[in-house]
C-alpha positions in Angstrom: -0.3 0.0 -0.3 3.2 2.5 1.1 4.5 1.8 -2.6 1.5 2.0 -4.3 0.2 5.9 -2.2 4.1 7.1 -2.9 3.9 6.4 -6.7 0.4 7.9 -6.9 1.9 11.2 -5.4 4.8 10.5 -7.5 2.5 10.4 -11.0 0.5 12.7 -9.8 3.1 15.6 -9.1 5.6 14.9 -12.0 3.7 15.6 -14.6 2.3 11.9 -15.2 -0.5 11.1 -17.9 -3.3 13.9 -17.9 -6.3 12.6 -15.9 -9.8 12.5 -17.6 -12.5 14.8 -17.9 -15.8 14.3 -17.0 -17.2 11.9 -14.5 -15.0 8.5 -13.7 -16.1 5.3 -13.9 -13.9 2.1 -13.5 -14.4 -0.8 -15.0 -12.1 -4.0 -14.1 -11.9 -6.1 -17.3 -12.2 -5.8 -21.0 -15.9 -7.1 -21.2 -16.9 -3.9 -19.0 -15.1 -1.6 -20.3 -16.9 -2.5 -24.1 -19.9 -2.2 -22.0 -19.3 1.1 -20.1 -18.1 2.8 -23.5 -21.6 1.9 -25.0 -23.6 2.8 -21.8 -21.8 5.8 -20.9 -21.3 7.5 -24.5 -19.3 10.4 -24.3 -20.6 11.6 -21.1 -18.6 9.3 -18.9 -14.9 8.8 -18.7 -13.9 5.0 -18.9 -11.0 3.6 -16.9 -10.4 0.6 -17.7 -7.7 -2.1 -15.7 -7.6 -4.7 -17.7 -5.5 -4.5 -20.8 -6.7 -6.4 -24.0 -5.2 -10.1 -24.4 -4.0 -9.4 -20.5 -4.9 -12.7 -18.2 -7.0 -11.1 -15.3 -5.8 -14.1 -13.4 -2.5 -12.9 -13.1 -2.9 -8.8 -12.5 -1.1 -6.7 -10.4 -1.9 -3.4 -9.2 -0.7 -0.4 -11.0 -0.2 3.4 -10.1 -2.1 4.3 -12.8 -4.8 2.4 -11.8 -5.4 3.6 -8.2 -5.0 7.2 -9.8 -8.2 6.2 -12.2 -10.3 5.2 -9.1 -9.4 7.8 -6.8 -11.5 9.7 -9.4 -14.6 7.2 -9.9 -17.8 7.5 -9.3 -18.6 4.0 -9.9 -16.7 0.9 -10.2 -18.0 -1.9 -11.7 -16.7 -5.7 -11.4 -17.0 -8.6 -12.9 -17.2 -10.7 -9.9 -17.3 -14.3 -9.1 -13.5 -14.0 -8.2 -12.3 -12.9 -11.3 -11.4 -9.7 -9.7 -10.7 -9.8 -6.3 -7.8 -8.1 -6.4 -10.1 -4.5 -7.0 -10.8 -4.3 -3.4 -7.3 -3.4 -2.8 -7.1 -0.9 -5.9 -9.8 0.6 -3.8 -8.6 0.8 -0.8 -5.4 2.4 -2.2 -7.2 5.2 -3.9 -9.5 6.1 -1.1 -12.8 7.8 -1.9 -16.1 6.2 -1.8 -17.2 5.2 -5.0 -19.9 2.8 -5.7 -18.6 -0.7 -6.3 -21.3 -2.9 -8.5 -20.6 -6.2 -8.7 -21.9 -7.5 -12.3 -22.0 -11.1 -11.4 -24.9 -10.5 -9.2 -26.7 -8.7 -11.9 -27.9 -11.9 -13.7 -28.2 -14.0 -10.5 -28.3 -18.0 -10.4 -24.5 -19.1 -12.0 -23.4 -16.2 -12.5 -23.0 -15.1 -8.9 -20.5 -18.2 -9.2 -19.2 -18.8 -12.7 -16.4 -16.1 -13.1 -16.9 -16.2 -17.0 -20.8 -15.8 -16.4 -20.4 -12.6 -19.4 -20.0 -15.6 -21.9 -23.8 -15.9 -22.3 -25.1 -12.9 -23.7 -28.3 -13.1 -21.7 -26.3 -12.3 -19.0 -24.1 -9.5 -20.3 -27.5 -8.1 -21.4 -28.6 -8.2 -17.2 -25.0 -6.6 -16.9 -25.7 -3.7 -18.9 -29.1 -2.9 -17.3 -26.9 -2.9 -14.0 -24.6 -0.3 -15.8 -27.3 1.6 -17.1 -28.8 2.0 -13.6 -25.6 2.6 -11.9 -24.6 5.6 -14.4 -28.1 7.3 -13.6 -27.9 6.6 -10.3 -24.5 8.5 -10.1 -25.3 11.1 -13.1 -28.4 11.9 -13.2 -29.0 14.6 -15.4 -27.6 12.5 -17.8 -30.2 9.9 -16.7 -32.0 10.0 -20.6 -29.0 9.8 -22.9 -27.6 6.3 -20.8 -31.5 5.0 -21.2 -30.9 5.7 -25.2 -27.7 4.6 -25.3 -28.1 1.1 -23.3 -31.2 0.2 -25.6 -29.3 0.9 -28.5 -27.1 -1.8 -27.0 -29.4 -4.2 -25.6 -30.8 -4.4 -29.0 -27.5 -5.6 -30.5 -27.1 -7.9 -27.6 -30.7 -10.0 -28.2 -29.7 -9.7 -32.0 -26.4 -11.3 -31.0 -28.1 -14.3 -28.9 -30.6 -14.7 -31.8 -27.7 -15.7 -33.9 -25.4 -17.6 -32.5 -28.4 -19.6 -30.9 -29.4 -20.0 -34.7 -26.3 -20.7 -35.3 -25.9 -23.9 -33.2 -29.3 -25.0 -33.9 -28.0 -25.9 -37.2 -25.2 -28.1 -35.2 -26.2 -31.8 -34.8 -26.2 -32.2 -31.1 -23.7 -35.3 -31.0 -21.1 -32.8 -32.0 -21.4 -29.8 -29.9 -18.4 -31.1 -27.8 -15.9 -28.4 -26.8 -12.4 -28.5 -25.6 -10.6 -25.1 -25.1 -7.7 -24.1 -22.8 -9.0 -24.0 -19.4 -12.9 -23.9 -18.4 -14.2 -20.4 -19.2 -16.7 -21.3 -21.6 -19.7 -23.2 -19.1 -22.3 -20.4 -19.6 -21.8 -20.2 -23.1 -22.3 -23.6 -23.6 -24.9 -24.2 -21.4 -27.0 -21.2 -23.1 -26.4 -23.0 -26.5 -26.9 -26.9 -25.8 -23.0 -27.6 -26.3 -21.4 -30.1 -24.1 -17.8 -29.1 -22.3 -15.6 -32.1 -22.9 -12.8 -31.1 -20.9 -10.2 -28.0 -20.8 -6.5 -28.4 -21.2 -6.1 -26.5 -17.8 -9.1 -28.5 -15.7 -10.0 -25.3 -13.8 -11.7 -21.6 -13.8 -8.6 -20.1 -13.3 -5.4 -20.2 -15.6 -3.3 -20.1 -12.6 -3.4 -23.8 -12.5 -1.2 -26.8 -13.7 -2.3 -29.3 -15.6 -0.2 -32.6 -14.6 0.8 -35.3 -16.7 -2.2 -37.7 -15.8 -4.4 -34.7 -16.5 -3.0 -35.0 -19.8 -3.2 -38.0 -20.3 -6.5 -38.3 -19.1 -7.8 -35.3 -21.7 -6.4 -37.2 -24.4 -7.6 -40.7 -23.6 -11.1 -38.6 -23.2 -10.5 -36.8 -26.5 -9.8 -40.0 -28.5 -13.3 -41.2 -26.9 -15.8 -38.8 -27.8 -14.3 -38.1 -30.9 -14.1 -34.9 -30.6 -12.4 -32.9 -34.0 -10.9 -29.4 -32.7 -9.6 -28.0 -29.9 -9.8 -24.7 -29.1 -7.2 -22.5 -27.9 -7.6 -19.4 -26.3 -5.6 -16.2 -27.5 -4.5 -15.1 -24.1 -2.9 -18.2 -22.9 0.1 -20.6 -24.5 -1.5 -22.7 -26.8 1.6 -25.2 -27.0 0.1 -28.0 -24.9 -3.2 -27.7 -26.8 -1.0 -28.4 -29.8 0.6 -31.2 -28.6 -2.7 -32.7 -27.3 -4.2 -32.0 -30.6 -1.4 -33.6 -32.3 -1.9 -36.8 -30.1 -5.5 -37.1 -30.9 -5.6 -36.3 -34.8 -7.7 -33.0 -33.1 -6.9 -29.8 -35.4 -6.1 -26.9 -33.0 -6.5 -24.0 -35.5 -9.2 -22.2 -34.1 -8.5 -19.9 -31.4 -10.9 -18.1 -29.2 -11.3 -15.0 -26.9 -11.8 -16.4 -23.6 -11.1 -14.3 -20.7 -10.3 -11.3 -23.0 -10.6 -9.2 -25.4 -8.6 -8.9 -28.5 -6.7 -5.5 -29.3 -7.9 -3.2 -31.4 -8.8 -3.8 -35.3 -9.1 -7.4 -34.3 -12.0 -9.9 -34.7 -12.4 -9.9 -30.6 -12.2 -6.1 -29.9 -15.6 -5.8 -28.9 -17.7 -8.1 -27.0 -20.1 -8.5 -29.5 -17.2 -9.3 -31.8 -15.5 -12.0 -29.4 -18.6 -13.4 -29.1 -19.6 -14.4 -32.5 
């Protein structure tokens, strides 16, 4: 805490990056940052903690994030343990922002699955919660937040319909999924996909698969006739490629898992990521 506080003083007193104008809202994850910009429009200055292709499980506090949080009216967290480090940032920053756990917005499995946002219906609930929290924090711009949110919600509903129609065309027996880590349970539950296994058999990338875990997954992929293993773009894909070679599956199709991609990529937005 002392190191972070000293760094904040140094950045503010020695010409650090210019602070944003307008009411500040903090987004812990790239997905929340995308939603927050869609709803807040030009009215809200968004400070996003995680960068594209950054693993949320490996984040360490940065002075710039403490500064951004110190000016925030609202802090939006993903919850379910994914961004538990945000509590330290809020404590370092001082101030008294409203802290909104968006994982609670959808209820049910979203309160325990740290990757709840891979179900667009949960994203719809989260965007509604963002609209309501911004309206409470900045009542003068309530009408603008409502208009922005409704336009974006229409796009999320269309996304959900399109994905549901896409998977409905695939025979149920072929809807099997193997990925880098256990991040797609909500997505699979929404679209009738069966998760066969994961290279890292955990919801966190901090876990390390044992030789026995790998051997078990190889046997499972063979037995279930899995044709593709989907590595995630933010995670080292060498082990996924090894399993693919041993089983005759392909590992050529990479997913956006915990994070959006960089600007200009197909996964630079939440909707692009899900498509």
